[in-house]
C-alpha positions in Angstrom: 5.7 -47.1 24.9 5.9 -50.9 24.4 4.1 -53.0 21.6 2.9 -56.4 22.1 6.0 -58.3 21.9 7.8 -56.0 24.5 10.0 -54.2 21.9 10.4 -50.4 21.8 8.0 -48.6 20.0 8.7 -48.6 16.2 7.1 -45.3 15.7 10.3 -43.4 16.5 11.8 -41.5 13.8 15.6 -42.2 13.3 16.4 -38.6 14.7 14.6 -39.5 17.8 16.2 -42.9 18.0 19.6 -41.2 17.7 18.9 -38.7 20.3 17.6 -41.3 22.8 20.7 -43.5 22.0 22.9 -40.6 22.7 21.3 -40.1 26.0 22.0 -43.7 26.8 18.6 -45.0 26.1 19.0 -48.7 25.2 15.6 -48.7 23.4 16.6 -45.8 21.1 19.7 -47.9 20.2 17.5 -51.1 19.8 15.4 -49.3 17.3 18.5 -48.3 15.1 19.9 -51.8 15.4 16.6 -53.3 14.2 16.3 -50.7 11.3 19.8 -51.2 10.1 20.9 -54.6 11.4 20.0 -56.5 8.4 21.6 -54.1 5.8 24.9 -53.9 7.8 24.9 -57.8 7.9 24.3 -58.2 4.2 27.1 -55.7 3.5 29.5 -57.5 5.8 29.0 -61.0 4.0 31.6 -59.9 1.7 33.9 -61.6 4.1 32.2 -64.9 2.8 31.9 -66.4 6.2 28.5 -66.2 8.0 30.1 -66.4 11.6 32.5 -63.5 10.6 29.7 -61.6 9.2 27.6 -61.9 12.3 30.8 -61.0 14.6 31.6 -58.1 12.4 27.9 -57.0 12.4 27.9 -56.9 16.2 31.3 -55.3 16.4 29.9 -52.5 14.0 27.0 -51.6 16.1 29.1 -51.8 19.4 31.6 -49.2 17.9 28.8 -47.0 16.8 27.1 -47.3 20.0 30.5 -46.3 21.8 30.8 -43.2 19.5 27.3 -42.2 19.3 27.7 -39.2 21.2 29.9 -37.7 18.7 27.5 -38.3 15.9 26.4 -35.1 14.1 23.1 -34.7 12.2 25.0 -33.1 9.2 25.8 -36.8 7.9 23.3 -39.4 7.7 23.3 -42.2 10.2 23.3 -44.9 7.5 26.5 -43.2 6.2 28.2 -43.3 9.5 27.0 -46.9 10.1 28.4 -47.8 6.7 31.7 -46.4 7.3 32.0 -48.1 10.6 31.0 -51.5 8.9 33.9 -50.9 6.1 36.4 -50.1 8.7 35.4 -53.4 10.6 35.8 -55.4 7.5 39.2 -53.8 6.6 40.5 -54.4 10.2 39.3 -58.0 10.0 41.0 -58.6 6.6 44.3 -57.2 7.8 44.2 -59.4 10.8 43.2 -62.4 8.9 46.0 -61.8 6.3 48.6 -61.6 9.0 47.6 -65.1 10.3 47.9 -66.3 6.7 51.7 -65.6 6.6 53.8 -68.7 7.5 57.0 -68.6 9.3 59.0 -69.7 6.3 57.8 -66.3 4.5 55.3 -68.2 2.4 51.8 -66.5 2.2 48.7 -68.5 1.5 46.7 -65.6 0.1 47.6 -64.1 -3.2 51.1 -62.8 -3.1 51.0 -58.9 -2.8 54.3 -57.2 -3.4 53.0 -53.9 -2.3 52.5 -55.0 1.4 55.6 -54.7 3.4 56.5 -57.9 5.5 58.6 -57.9 8.8 59.8 -61.2 10.0 61.8 -61.6 13.2 65.1 -63.6 13.2 64.8 -67.3 12.8 64.4 -69.1 16.1 66.0 -72.6 15.6 64.8 -73.7 19.1 61.1 -73.4 18.1 61.4 -75.7 15.1 61.2 -79.0 17.1 58.0 -77.4 19.0 56.5 -76.5 15.8 56.9 -79.9 14.1 55.5 -81.8 17.1 
């Protein structure tokens, strides 16, 4: 059933929406997104970048959509979604940290001596290209 704006009926319960999404129904998943999207986005704002938070929100819901068939009712959907959001942030921060390490071994982020760093052998042939 559609409402006036053409969106899926908001009368679905969360359990019904999950079952429908598990069956491949886009309206069921849309209901879950509309219900939880703002909360996930506000949680992801801890990356302190609006664009990154928007990307991570989409990534979180894509990951949940891919794995919704494995969702079990014994854990709440919001708990599953929160865990997916935290994982997306942790992966993002790890990738970001790697890009902040410079070839000379300095790190723009706060120095963390607990994180092992691996650098390849110095390639002198690339120094001219890097300075250009």
